C-alpha positions in Angstrom: -1.8 -25.2 12.3 -3.4 -21.8 11.8 -1.8 -18.4 12.0 -3.2 -14.9 12.5 -1.5 -11.5 12.2 -0.3 -10.3 15.6 1.4 -6.9 15.3 1.7 -4.7 12.3 5.3 -3.8 11.5 4.6 -0.7 9.5 6.3 1.7 12.0 9.5 -0.4 11.9 9.3 -0.7 8.1 9.0 3.0 7.7 12.4 3.4 9.4 14.0 0.4 7.5 12.8 1.4 4.0 12.9 5.2 4.3 9.4 5.4 3.1 7.1 7.3 5.5 3.4 7.3 5.9 2.9 10.3 3.6 5.0 8.8 0.8 3.2 5.4 1.1 -0.1 7.3 0.8 1.1 9.0 -2.4 2.4 5.8 -3.9 -0.6 3.6 -3.1 -3.6 6.0 -2.7 -4.4 4.5 0.6 -5.6 7.2 3.0 -3.1 8.2 5.6 -5.7 7.7 8.3 -6.1 4.1 7.2 -2.3 3.6 7.1 -2.2 5.0 10.7 -4.9 2.5 11.8 -2.8 -0.4 10.4 0.4 0.9 11.9 -1.2 1.4 15.3 -3.0 -2.0 15.3 -6.5 -0.5 15.3 -7.4 -2.6 12.2 -5.8 -5.4 10.2 -5.3 -5.0 6.4 -6.7 -7.4 3.9 -4.6 -9.4 1.6 -4.9 -7.1 -1.4 -3.9 -4.1 0.7 -1.0 -6.0 2.1 0.3 -6.9 -1.3 -0.2 -3.3 -2.5 1.8 -2.0 0.5 4.5 -4.6 0.3 5.1 -3.9 -3.4 5.2 -0.2 -2.8 7.8 -0.7 0.0 9.7 -3.2 -2.2 9.4 -6.0 0.4 10.0 -9.6 -0.8 6.5 -10.6 0.5 3.6 -9.2 2.3 4.0 -11.5 5.3 6.8 -9.1 6.5 4.1 -6.5 7.3 3.1 -8.4 10.5 4.4 -10.5 13.2 2.4 -13.8 13.3 1.0 -15.9 16.1 -0.2 -19.5 16.1 -3.9 -19.6 17.1 -4.7 -23.3 16.5 -2.0 -26.0 16.7 -3.0 -29.4 15.6 
């Protein structure tokens, strides 16, 4: 079975963690425009970026940054 990221949860996580886009930019150095692209599902972040963001937001793992869908069931 194979999974792919479905929807980015950054908008929801901003509310849950109290860390907004500007703060996340300052903590990680990721441009705000890029964070906006992730949050609005215009692009999908790579693994290293997901780990960086999840650690900055103090999430237990980077899988929480997305909802996931099954794309290939065996």
